[in-house]
C-alpha positions as a Python dict, from the first residue, in 0.01 Angstrom:
ca = {
    (1, 'M'): (0, 0, 0),
    (2, 'T'): (316, 181, 111),
    (3, 'A'): (435, 510, -30),
    (4, 'S'): (725, 333, -203),
    (5, 'T'): (503, 98, -405),
    (6, 'P'): (570, 169, -775),
    (7, 'M'): (287, 279, -1002),
    (8, 'Q'): (251, 137, -1354),
    (9, 'K'): (82, 281, -1659),
    (10, 'V'): (-199, 46, -1762),
    (11, 'A'): (-433, 252, -1981),
    (12, 'S'): (-505, 589, -2135),
    (13, 'L'): (-781, 795, -1981),
    (14, 'A'): (-930, 865, -2322),
    (15, 'G'): (-960, 491, -2384),
    (16, 'L'): (-1179, 431, -2078),
    (17, 'R'): (-1553, 457, -2135),
    (18, 'S'): (-1752, 592, -1843),
    (19, 'G'): (-1956, 321, -1672),
    (20, 'V'): (-1788, 38, -1865),
    (21, 'P'): (-1555, -189, -1662),
    (22, 'T'): (-1222, -244, -1835),
    (23, 'R'): (-970, -521, -1769),
    (24, 'V'): (-598, -436, -1770),
    (25, 'Q'): (-275, -592, -1647),
    (26, 'A'): (-32, -446, -1397),
    (27, 'G'): (254, -691, -1434),
    (28, 'E'): (98, -1029, -1348),
    (29, 'T'): (-197, -871, -1164),
    (30, 'A'): (-531, -851, -1345),
    (31, 'I'): (-705, -527, -1254),
    (32, 'L'): (-1047, -385, -1331),
    (33, 'L'): (-1069, -13, -1405),
    (34, 'I'): (-1396, 175, -1360),
    (35, 'R'): (-1428, 532, -1480),
    (36, 'D'): (-1713, 764, -1383),
    (37, 'D'): (-1769, 1131, -1306),
    (38, 'D'): (-1566, 1096, -984),
    (39, 'G'): (-1254, 962, -1152),
    (40, 'V'): (-1101, 618, -1200),
    (41, 'R'): (-1097, 332, -950),
    (42, 'A'): (-916, -1, -962),
    (43, 'F'): (-1023, -337, -820),
    (44, 'G'): (-947, -705, -856),
    (45, 'A'): (-1059, -813, -1202),
    (46, 'D'): (-1219, -1146, -1108),
    (47, 'C'): (-1515, -1222, -883),
    (48, 'P'): (-1400, -1371, -551),
    (49, 'H'): (-1683, -1626, -563),
    (50, 'A'): (-1599, -1830, -874),
    (51, 'G'): (-1349, -1623, -1067),
    (52, 'A'): (-1585, -1469, -1323),
    (53, 'P'): (-1429, -1191, -1537),
    (54, 'L'): (-1591, -879, -1399),
    (55, 'D'): (-1523, -679, -1714),
    (56, 'E'): (-1801, -887, -1871),
    (57, 'G'): (-2040, -771, -1600),
    (58, 'A'): (-2253, -459, -1586),
    (59, 'I'): (-2258, -135, -1388),
    (60, 'C'): (-2601, -24, -1269),
    (61, 'H'): (-2683, 250, -1019),
    (62, 'G'): (-2335, 249, -870),
    (63, 'R'): (-2321, -131, -846),
    (64, 'L'): (-2092, -368, -1034),
    (65, 'V'): (-2277, -693, -1111),
    (66, 'C'): (-2087, -1017, -1173),
    (67, 'P'): (-2180, -1170, -1511),
    (68, 'W'): (-2202, -1531, -1388),
    (69, 'H'): (-2384, -1546, -1056),
    (70, 'K'): (-2480, -1182, -999),
    (71, 'A'): (-2270, -1097, -695),
    (72, 'T'): (-2267, -717, -669),
    (73, 'F'): (-2008, -471, -544),
    (74, 'D'): (-2002, -99, -467),
    (75, 'I'): (-1804, 77, -741),
    (76, 'R'): (-1691, 342, -492),
    (77, 'N'): (-1485, 104, -279),
    (78, 'G'): (-1536, -257, -395),
    (79, 'A'): (-1744, -346, -88),
    (80, 'L'): (-1972, -648, -116),
    (81, 'L'): (-2339, -564, -164),
    (82, 'E'): (-2491, -897, -273),
    (83, 'P'): (-2375, -1261, -260),
    (84, 'P'): (-2280, -1524, -370),
    (85, 'A'): (-1941, -1363, -315),
    (86, 'L'): (-1893, -1328, 59),
    (87, 'Q'): (-1607, -1077, 54),
    (88, 'G'): (-1544, -750, -127),
    (89, 'L'): (-1300, -682, -409),
    (90, 'P'): (-930, -607, -360),
    (91, 'R'): (-864, -235, -413),
    (92, 'Y'): (-565, -79, -590),
    (93, 'S'): (-439, 278, -581),
    (94, 'V'): (-485, 484, -897),
    (95, 'E'): (-318, 800, -1025),
    (96, 'V'): (-402, 992, -1341),
    (97, 'E'): (-122, 1195, -1498),
    (98, 'G'): (-246, 1374, -1808),
    (99, 'D'): (-388, 1095, -2023),
    (100, 'D'): (-196, 821, -1842),
    (101, 'V'): (-375, 595, -1591),
    (102, 'L'): (-133, 443, -1342),
    (103, 'V'): (-209, 178, -1080),
    (104, 'S'): (-24, -14, -814),
    (105, 'A'): (3, -392, -853),
    (106, 'T'): (-7, -421, -473),
    (107, 'A'): (-351, -425, -318),
    (108, 'D'): (-448, -164, -61),
    (109, 'D'): (-540, -269, 290),
    (110, 'P'): (-884, -435, 313),
    (111, 'L'): (-1178, -223, 411),
    (112, 'P'): (-1228, -224, 789),
    (113, 'A'): (-1533, -384, 943),
    (114, 'A'): (-1835, -160, 950),
    (115, 'Q'): (-1816, 94, 1230),
    (116, 'V'): (-2107, 34, 1466),
    (117, 'D'): (-2166, 182, 1807),
    (118, 'G'): (-2085, -11, 2122),
    (119, 'E'): (-2439, -140, 2164),
    (120, 'N'): (-2460, -277, 1811),
    (121, 'S'): (-2118, -440, 1831),
    (122, 'R'): (-2266, -679, 2093),
    (123, 'K'): (-1916, -760, 2216),
    (124, 'N'): (-2040, -935, 2530),
    (125, 'Q'): (-2302, -1143, 2351),
    (126, 'T'): (-2311, -1488, 2190),
    (127, 'F'): (-2459, -1535, 1844),
    (128, 'A'): (-2524, -1889, 1717),
    (129, 'I'): (-2558, -1999, 1355),
    (130, 'V'): (-2720, -2340, 1301),
    (131, 'G'): (-2622, -2484, 964),
    (132, 'G'): (-2294, -2467, 776),
    (133, 'G'): (-2429, -2425, 424),
    (134, 'A'): (-2463, -2121, 202),
    (135, 'A'): (-2670, -1923, 453),
    (136, 'G'): (-2452, -2017, 750),
    (137, 'A'): (-2133, -1909, 575),
    (138, 'A'): (-2295, -1585, 458),
    (139, 'A'): (-2417, -1511, 811),
    (140, 'C'): (-2071, -1559, 963),
    (141, 'A'): (-1907, -1337, 701),
    (142, 'S'): (-2178, -1073, 724),
    (143, 'L'): (-2182, -1047, 1102),
    (144, 'R'): (-1809, -982, 1113),
    (145, 'E'): (-1834, -749, 812),
    (146, 'F'): (-2109, -549, 983),
    (147, 'G'): (-1907, -511, 1304),
    (148, 'F'): (-2025, -787, 1541),
    (149, 'A'): (-1751, -818, 1804),
    (150, 'G'): (-1898, -1087, 2028),
    (151, 'R'): (-1873, -1465, 2040),
    (152, 'L'): (-1981, -1626, 1711),
    (153, 'V'): (-2052, -2001, 1698),
    (154, 'L'): (-2126, -2201, 1380),
    (155, 'I'): (-2287, -2541, 1441),
    (156, 'D'): (-2312, -2807, 1170),
    (157, 'A'): (-2337, -3186, 1180),
    (158, 'E'): (-2149, -3244, 856),
    (159, 'T'): (-1847, -3023, 821),
    (160, 'D'): (-1630, -2762, 985),
    (161, 'V'): (-1584, -2569, 660),
    (162, 'P'): (-1885, -2457, 452),
    (163, 'Y'): (-1847, -2554, 87),
    (164, 'D'): (-2019, -2482, -244),
    (165, 'R'): (-2297, -2741, -265),
    (166, 'T'): (-2397, -2629, -617),
    (167, 'A'): (-2096, -2821, -749),
    (168, 'L'): (-2240, -3150, -620),
    (169, 'S'): (-2506, -3172, -892),
    (170, 'K'): (-2320, -2988, -1168),
    (171, 'F'): (-1946, -3059, -1175),
    (172, 'V'): (-1887, -3362, -953),
    (173, 'P'): (-2119, -3602, -1144),
    (174, 'A'): (-1962, -3479, -1470),
    (175, 'G'): (-1618, -3585, -1347),
    (176, 'E'): (-1492, -3229, -1377),
    (177, 'L'): (-1437, -3189, -1003),
    (178, 'K'): (-1358, -3446, -737),
    (179, 'P'): (-1570, -3428, -422),
    (180, 'D'): (-1270, -3352, -204),
    (181, 'D'): (-1181, -3060, -432),
    (182, 'V'): (-1518, -2885, -401),
    (183, 'Y'): (-1428, -2528, -318),
    (184, 'P'): (-1498, -2371, 21),
    (185, 'L'): (-1725, -2071, 47),
    (186, 'L'): (-1475, -1874, 252),
    (187, 'P'): (-1092, -1868, 263),
    (188, 'D'): (-928, -2141, 470),
    (189, 'D'): (-811, -1894, 732),
    (190, 'F'): (-1143, -1707, 764),
    (191, 'F'): (-1275, -1880, 1075),
    (192, 'G'): (-951, -1851, 1268),
    (193, 'T'): (-880, -1496, 1159),
    (194, 'H'): (-1233, -1381, 1243),
    (195, 'H'): (-1264, -1585, 1563),
    (196, 'V'): (-1557, -1802, 1456),
    (197, 'E'): (-1600, -2115, 1667),
    (198, 'C'): (-1699, -2416, 1457),
    (199, 'L'): (-1881, -2690, 1648),
    (200, 'R'): (-1935, -3014, 1461),
    (201, 'G'): (-2244, -3180, 1598),
    (202, 'Q'): (-2613, -3246, 1552),
    (203, 'V'): (-2855, -2990, 1695),
    (204, 'M'): (-3111, -3192, 1887),
    (205, 'K'): (-3320, -2902, 2017),
    (206, 'L'): (-3337, -2526, 1996),
    (207, 'D'): (-3561, -2381, 2266),
    (208, 'A'): (-3674, -2040, 2145),
    (209, 'H'): (-3811, -1942, 2487),
    (210, 'A'): (-3503, -2041, 2689),
    (211, 'R'): (-3264, -1933, 2408),
    (212, 'E'): (-3077, -2260, 2441),
    (213, 'I'): (-2938, -2502, 2184),
    (214, 'T'): (-2877, -2867, 2274),
    (215, 'I'): (-2608, -3033, 2064),
    (216, 'D'): (-2578, -3412, 2036),
    (217, 'G'): (-2801, -3451, 2341),
    (218, 'A'): (-2541, -3324, 2586),
    (219, 'Q'): (-2375, -2990, 2516),
    (220, 'T'): (-2592, -2682, 2574),
    (221, 'L'): (-2522, -2341, 2425),
    (222, 'R'): (-2705, -2030, 2541),
    (223, 'Y'): (-2741, -1756, 2284),
    (224, 'D'): (-2835, -1390, 2271),
    (225, 'A'): (-2940, -1420, 1906),
    (226, 'A'): (-2950, -1718, 1672),
    (227, 'L'): (-2997, -1782, 1302),
    (228, 'V'): (-3131, -2122, 1195),
    (229, 'A'): (-3032, -2220, 842),
    (230, 'P'): (-3022, -2601, 843),
    (231, 'G'): (-3121, -2640, 480),
    (232, 'S'): (-3320, -2940, 361),
    (233, 'V'): (-3300, -3314, 322),
    (234, 'P'): (-3403, -3503, 7),
    (235, 'K'): (-3756, -3640, -2),
    (236, 'A'): (-3754, -4017, -25),
    (237, 'P'): (-4031, -4130, -263),
    (238, 'N'): (-4264, -4413, -172),
    (239, 'I'): (-4096, -4688, -373),
    (240, 'R'): (-4094, -5056, -279),
    (241, 'G'): (-3747, -5194, -232),
    (242, 'L'): (-3566, -4879, -122),
    (243, 'D'): (-3509, -5036, 221),
    (244, 'D'): (-3322, -5331, 65),
    (245, 'P'): (-2948, -5288, 146),
    (246, 'A'): (-2854, -5415, -200),
    (247, 'V'): (-3069, -5141, -356),
    (248, 'R'): (-2956, -4866, -117),
    (249, 'E'): (-2596, -4952, -201),
    (250, 'R'): (-2655, -4833, -558),
    (251, 'T'): (-2906, -4554, -490),
    (252, 'V'): (-2805, -4194, -424),
    (253, 'M'): (-3011, -3905, -287),
    (254, 'L'): (-2767, -3620, -341),
    (255, 'R'): (-2732, -3391, -41),
    (256, 'N'): (-2374, -3370, 87),
    (257, 'L'): (-2012, -3457, 13),
    (258, 'D'): (-2053, -3818, 125),
    (259, 'D'): (-2340, -3859, -122),
    (260, 'A'): (-2127, -3694, -392),
    (261, 'R'): (-1842, -3937, -321),
    (262, 'R'): (-2079, -4232, -362),
    (263, 'L'): (-2219, -4091, -685),
    (264, 'D'): (-1870, -4023, -820),
    (265, 'G'): (-1766, -4379, -743),
    (266, 'L'): (-2073, -4527, -912),
    (267, 'A'): (-2033, -4303, -1217),
    (268, 'D'): (-1668, -4403, -1248),
    (269, 'K'): (-1783, -4756, -1329),
    (270, 'G'): (-1995, -4632, -1619),
    (271, 'G'): (-2310, -4803, -1737),
    (272, 'H'): (-2672, -4696, -1717),
    (273, 'A'): (-2811, -4452, -1459),
    (274, 'V'): (-3180, -4400, -1392),
    (275, 'V'): (-3264, -4055, -1254),
    (276, 'I'): (-3595, -4044, -1068),
    (277, 'G'): (-3744, -3694, -1085),
    (278, 'S'): (-3716, -3408, -1335),
    (279, 'S'): (-3625, -3147, -1073),
    (280, 'F'): (-3338, -2905, -1121),
    (281, 'I'): (-3114, -3141, -925),
    (282, 'G'): (-3234, -3442, -1123),
    (283, 'L'): (-3178, -3289, -1466),
    (284, 'E'): (-2848, -3126, -1369),
    (285, 'V'): (-2724, -3469, -1261),
    (286, 'A'): (-2859, -3622, -1583),
    (287, 'S'): (-2669, -3365, -1788),
    (288, 'A'): (-2352, -3420, -1587),
    (289, 'L'): (-2365, -3799, -1623),
    (290, 'R'): (-2422, -3770, -1998),
    (291, 'N'): (-2112, -3551, -2017),
    (292, 'R'): (-1939, -3847, -1856),
    (293, 'K'): (-2072, -4069, -2138),
    (294, 'L'): (-2310, -4274, -1925),
    (295, 'Q'): (-2647, -4391, -2050),
    (296, 'V'): (-2913, -4191, -1866),
    (297, 'T'): (-3290, -4236, -1836),
    (298, 'V'): (-3506, -3982, -1650),
    (299, 'V'): (-3834, -4103, -1499),
    (300, 'A'): (-4087, -3845, -1379),
    (301, 'P'): (-4464, -3806, -1331),
    (302, 'E'): (-4473, -3473, -1517),
    (303, 'S'): (-4557, -3463, -1886),
    (304, 'T'): (-4297, -3187, -1943),
    (305, 'P'): (-3991, -3101, -1729),
    (306, 'F'): (-3993, -2756, -1563),
    (307, 'A'): (-4341, -2674, -1696),
    (308, 'A'): (-4450, -2563, -1349),
    (309, 'Q'): (-4163, -2316, -1336),
    (310, 'F'): (-4142, -2189, -1695),
    (311, 'G'): (-4447, -2312, -1885),
    (312, 'D'): (-4483, -2585, -2144),
    (313, 'A'): (-4287, -2424, -2429),
    (314, 'I'): (-3967, -2363, -2233),
    (315, 'G'): (-4007, -2692, -2047),
    (316, 'A'): (-4022, -2868, -2384),
    (317, 'H'): (-3707, -2681, -2487),
    (318, 'F'): (-3518, -2819, -2186),
    (319, 'Q'): (-3643, -3168, -2269),
    (320, 'R'): (-3524, -3134, -2631),
    (321, 'L'): (-3184, -3010, -2513),
    (322, 'H'): (-3146, -3322, -2300),
    (323, 'E'): (-3272, -3556, -2571),
    (324, 'Q'): (-3037, -3401, -2828),
    (325, 'N'): (-2754, -3486, -2590),
    (326, 'G'): (-2864, -3846, -2548),
    (327, 'T'): (-3084, -3847, -2236),
    (328, 'T'): (-3393, -4069, -2256),
    (329, 'F'): (-3718, -3975, -2081),
    (330, 'R'): (-3999, -4180, -1934),
    (331, 'L'): (-4259, -3916, -1847),
    (332, 'D'): (-4617, -3935, -1719),
    (333, 'T'): (-4517, -4234, -1511),
    (334, 'Q'): (-4363, -4323, -1175),
    (335, 'V'): (-4133, -4583, -1027),
    (336, 'E'): (-4327, -4843, -830),
    (337, 'A'): (-4041, -5067, -714),
    (338, 'I'): (-3668, -5127, -737),
    (339, 'D'): (-3499, -5457, -676),
    (340, 'A'): (-3147, -5589, -703),
    (341, 'A'): (-3109, -5831, -992),
    (342, 'G'): (-2759, -5971, -982),
    (343, 'A'): (-2509, -5711, -1094),
    (344, 'Q'): (-2783, -5464, -1187),
    (345, 'L'): (-3093, -5299, -1048),
    (346, 'S'): (-3441, -5348, -1193),
    (347, 'V'): (-3652, -5030, -1188),
    (348, 'H'): (-4020, -5118, -1229),
    (349, 'L'): (-4243, -4844, -1373),
    (350, 'Q'): (-4617, -4804, -1381),
    (351, 'G'): (-4747, -4986, -1685),
    (352, 'R'): (-4515, -5285, -1626),
    (353, 'E'): (-4208, -5148, -1804),
    (354, 'T'): (-3881, -5242, -1632),
    (355, 'L'): (-3552, -5059, -1674),
    (356, 'K'): (-3224, -5237, -1608),
    (357, 'C'): (-2959, -5005, -1472),
    (358, 'D'): (-2636, -4990, -1273),
    (359, 'F'): (-2742, -4724, -1023),
    (360, 'V'): (-3023, -4483, -941),
    (361, 'V'): (-3018, -4114, -851),
    (362, 'I'): (-3327, -3977, -676),
    (363, 'G'): (-3409, -3611, -734),
    (364, 'T'): (-3770, -3578, -618),
    (365, 'G'): (-3740, -3260, -416),
    (366, 'V'): (-3642, -3171, -61),
    (367, 'Q'): (-3805, -3086, 269),
    (368, 'P'): (-3684, -2846, 540),
    (369, 'T'): (-3516, -2985, 850),
    (370, 'A'): (-3674, -2797, 1138),
    (371, 'E'): (-3789, -3067, 1379),
    (372, 'F'): (-3540, -2948, 1639),
    (373, 'L'): (-3716, -2610, 1676),
    (374, 'K'): (-3921, -2581, 1994),
    (375, 'G'): (-4134, -2285, 2097),
    (376, 'V'): (-4217, -2165, 1744),
    (377, 'D'): (-4492, -2261, 1501),
    (378, 'R'): (-4396, -2465, 1198),
    (379, 'N'): (-4594, -2477, 876),
    (380, 'D'): (-4738, -2793, 724),
    (381, 'D'): (-4439, -2820, 489),
    (382, 'G'): (-4191, -2791, 778),
    (383, 'G'): (-4090, -2430, 716),
    (384, 'V'): (-4128, -2132, 947),
    (385, 'D'): (-4273, -1788, 876),
    (386, 'V'): (-4032, -1493, 887),
    (387, 'D'): (-4090, -1118, 867),
    (388, 'E'): (-3900, -877, 643),
    (389, 'S'): (-3598, -895, 877),
    (390, 'M'): (-3602, -1279, 871),
    (391, 'R'): (-3720, -1283, 1234),
    (392, 'V'): (-3910, -1591, 1357),
    (393, 'A'): (-3937, -1501, 1725),
    (394, 'D'): (-3755, -1285, 1979),
    (395, 'A'): (-3381, -1316, 1908),
    (396, 'L'): (-3443, -1599, 1659),
    (397, 'Y'): (-3405, -1567, 1280),
    (398, 'A'): (-3422, -1809, 987),
    (399, 'A'): (-3280, -1819, 634),
    (400, 'G'): (-3269, -2052, 338),
    (401, 'D'): (-3495, -2347, 262),
    (402, 'I'): (-3662, -2328, 603),
    (403, 'A'): (-3775, -1964, 571),
    (404, 'A'): (-4120, -1877, 436),
    (405, 'A'): (-4080, -1512, 337),
    (406, 'R'): (-4261, -1246, 137),
    (407, 'F'): (-4086, -1150, -187),
    (408, 'G'): (-4249, -814, -247),
    (409, 'P'): (-4510, -600, -74),
    (410, 'G'): (-4835, -787, -16),
    (411, 'A'): (-4700, -1113, -160),
    (412, 'Q'): (-4780, -1445, 0),
    (413, 'R'): (-4509, -1610, 206),
    (414, 'I'): (-4324, -1878, 13),
    (415, 'R'): (-4009, -2082, 55),
    (416, 'I'): (-3759, -2049, -230),
    (417, 'E'): (-3506, -2330, -223),
    (418, 'H'): (-3233, -2141, -404),
    (419, 'W'): (-2874, -2117, -290),
    (420, 'R'): (-2826, -1743, -344),
    (421, 'V'): (-3161, -1659, -185),
    (422, 'A'): (-3035, -1834, 129),
    (423, 'Q'): (-2729, -1609, 129),
    (424, 'Q'): (-2933, -1295, 68),
    (425, 'Q'): (-3162, -1384, 357),
    (426, 'A'): (-2865, -1456, 584),
    (427, 'R'): (-2720, -1111, 518),
    (428, 'A'): (-3059, -954, 594),
    (429, 'A'): (-3080, -1152, 918),
    (430, 'A'): (-2727, -1048, 1017),
    (431, 'R'): (-2822, -682, 984),
    (432, 'A'): (-3133, -736, 1195),
    (433, 'M'): (-2941, -928, 1463),
    (434, 'L'): (-2721, -621, 1501),
    (435, 'G'): (-3006, -374, 1499),
    (436, 'L'): (-2890, -222, 1170),
    (437, 'K'): (-3111, -65, 907),
    (438, 'A'): (-3238, -309, 648),
    (439, 'A'): (-3073, -303, 306),
    (440, 'Q'): (-3270, -262, -15),
    (441, 'A'): (-3491, -564, -86),
    (442, 'A'): (-3307, -835, -278),
    (443, 'V'): (-3430, -993, -601),
    (444, 'P'): (-3414, -1375, -608),
    (445, 'F'): (-3162, -1520, -852),
    (446, 'F'): (-3095, -1881, -950),
    (447, 'W'): (-2882, -2052, -1211),
    (448, 'T'): (-2902, -2403, -1350),
    (449, 'Y'): (-2645, -2580, -1567),
    (450, 'H'): (-2717, -2822, -1854),
    (451, 'Y'): (-2467, -2942, -2115),
    (452, 'D'): (-2223, -2655, -2060),
    (453, 'K'): (-2504, -2399, -2084),
    (454, 'Q'): (-2597, -2178, -1792),
    (455, 'F'): (-2957, -2066, -1761),
    (456, 'D'): (-3014, -1762, -1537),
    (457, 'Y'): (-3343, -1704, -1358),
    (458, 'V'): (-3426, -1372, -1187),
    (459, 'G'): (-3738, -1312, -980),
    (460, 'H'): (-3992, -1579, -896),
    (461, 'V'): (-4316, -1686, -1059),
    (462, 'R'): (-4493, -2011, -1139),
    (463, 'A'): (-4699, -2118, -1439),
    (464, 'G'): (-5041, -1958, -1435),
    (465, 'E'): (-4925, -1651, -1242),
    (466, 'W'): (-4829, -1453, -1553),
    (467, 'D'): (-5043, -1332, -1841),
    (468, 'Q'): (-4761, -1245, -2081),
    (469, 'Q'): (-4452, -1437, -2187),
    (470, 'L'): (-4213, -1266, -2429),
    (471, 'T'): (-3889, -1410, -2566),
    (472, 'V'): (-3616, -1190, -2713),
    (473, 'G'): (-3358, -1387, -2911),
    (474, 'S'): (-3362, -1756, -3006),
    (475, 'L'): (-3461, -2049, -2786),
    (476, 'D'): (-3332, -2290, -3051),
    (477, 'N'): (-2983, -2137, -3032),
    (478, 'D'): (-2991, -2104, -2650),
    (479, 'D'): (-2938, -1731, -2689),
    (480, 'F'): (-3240, -1561, -2541),
    (481, 'V'): (-3413, -1364, -2268),
    (482, 'T'): (-3770, -1460, -2174),
    (483, 'L'): (-3981, -1217, -1972),
    (484, 'F'): (-4269, -1341, -1756),
    (485, 'A'): (-4509, -1055, -1681),
    (486, 'R'): (-4849, -973, -1533),
    (487, 'N'): (-5039, -657, -1614),
    (488, 'G'): (-4741, -530, -1813),
    (489, 'Q'): (-4496, -565, -1521),
    (490, 'V'): (-4202, -808, -1526),
    (491, 'L'): (-4220, -1076, -1254),
    (492, 'A'): (-3934, -1301, -1362),
    (493, 'V'): (-3669, -1347, -1630),
    (494, 'L'): (-3512, -1662, -1775),
    (495, 'A'): (-3210, -1627, -2001),
    (496, 'C'): (-2922, -1811, -2162),
    (497, 'N'): (-2604, -1655, -2303),
    (498, 'R'): (-2723, -1306, -2208),
    (499, 'E'): (-2518, -1243, -1895),
    (500, 'R'): (-2499, -865, -1922),
    (501, 'A'): (-2870, -829, -1991),
    (502, 'V'): (-2953, -1045, -1689),
    (503, 'A'): (-2721, -839, -1469),
    (504, 'V'): (-2895, -518, -1575),
    (505, 'L'): (-3243, -669, -1538),
    (506, 'A'): (-3161, -808, -1194),
    (507, 'E'): (-3081, -457, -1075),
    (508, 'A'): (-3377, -296, -1250),
    (509, 'M'): (-3617, -545, -1091),
    (510, 'R'): (-3545, -399, -749),
    (511, 'E'): (-3816, -153, -855),
    (512, 'T'): (-4125, -203, -1067),
    (513, 'L'): (-4012, -283, -1422),
    (514, 'S'): (-4241, -267, -1725),
    (515, 'V'): (-4209, -504, -2019),
    (516, 'D'): (-4124, -215, -2254),
    (517, 'A'): (-3852, -87, -2021),
    (518, 'A'): (-3711, -439, -1989),
    (519, 'K'): (-3698, -477, -2368),
    (520, 'N'): (-3506, -150, -2394),
    (521, 'L'): (-3256, -270, -2133),
    (522, 'I'): (-3209, -597, -2321),
    (523, 'D'): (-3147, -409, -2647),
    (524, 'D'): (-2901, -173, -2475),
    (525, 'A'): (-2708, -466, -2327),
    (526, 'Q'): (-2693, -636, -2666),
    (527, 'R'): (-2557, -319, -2829),
    (528, 'D'): (-2304, -284, -2549),
    (529, 'D'): (-2189, -643, -2604),
    (530, 'A'): (-2150, -574, -2976),
    (531, 'K'): (-1937, -265, -2907),
    (532, 'R'): (-1711, -462, -2675),
    (533, 'D'): (-1675, -742, -2929),
    (534, 'D'): (-1571, -483, -3185),
    (535, 'G'): (-1302, -360, -2947),
}
């Protein structure tokens, strides 16, 4: 901002509550005001990830938490602290004259890259990022944010520009977003402005001992440090007929934009879709196709969807939600064969039932893609073990679906196939690649979308690992917070329509959180929402 930029009155100081973000307008610019003991600060009012209104978020321990997907920002300067946003908030100058709060509608200069010493800037080194998904994009942004000044190379077989894959199962099948309009994870000019080389090609081998990456069998790249974040590929179930070209033509395993284009084209024709698998991807696609008015049948071996994640009661709630919106289930069974029958497919189930449909979507889980890694041990499921810094071996790090990490002291290593976890791990790896001090441990967060309802999940636990399950609010009205706890300590939280409570709980779960303390936080958030609704 220049000295001549005019300031505009946007609020009265007395009208700003300490610790409560407030949205105002400076001309056509939406601005978020935050008041605390140090004064008033002004930032962009919407989250740079997906445009969520940050005034509906929460402030906890000096952190502003986005209400939708829990990106967090430093309230002192708007700097990014947690993804899925990959850049900080625009900052605006503020002046207080008596009771008048004045701001500029012109953003201040962006925060400079972190100041690191010459050694940590690694200006003569080459860092390689394998995989252009959520983790790869987060790693590129984080390395430049943290001050890496060397050569940075992003390698991906699919695309030159990382995009938001979560839209592929939520908004594209619903017809709300065309595949070619799926939003990028970073601004169009990011890679040029920040001197990131994007190589489109298949990594054939990464030799951890030689520190070499072979691309498409010919090009070789030597690295000083590398992050592998290739993601996963869908698991193909053992079903007779899947190798028939006529069946494959109308069968989709949703992974990338090309798959989304095929699914969009099939859904455009309408008809009946059979979804194989009651995974998050499977049921998100089922919901999306029902929103598009297609007939949908879900076939799965489980007796209740999501029971392994949330228990039978909440799993049954998800099933009812789908059935109330017209989805049909065939549970406790599996698909044995698919064959092309004229203009339709015949899906043969155990027990001799046959479903006639127009196309099939397979959502039976994924498996990591790590066959190219040489010189490191891989686990039976294809993943690799990482330490707290995401290190696999000397100068080699991993993030995302491939990384088996510990989520908490003494916990067993597990792979969490969640989009935001991949980004959190990539930021941790970027710090370690630069020799920087580790940030505070991140809490896993995941969201899933069904019939215009977002369900937020914080932490990680599976059925049988908790001894207490407490729901505050109403499952029937999809307005609730459910706590999963062991020995009185909260392990995970599932919620719907309680964005502010989830934001507060996500921050509180960075430390040990008791059930009683969690209930108090939920009540406080509810009271705060009521006050805001009352003006």
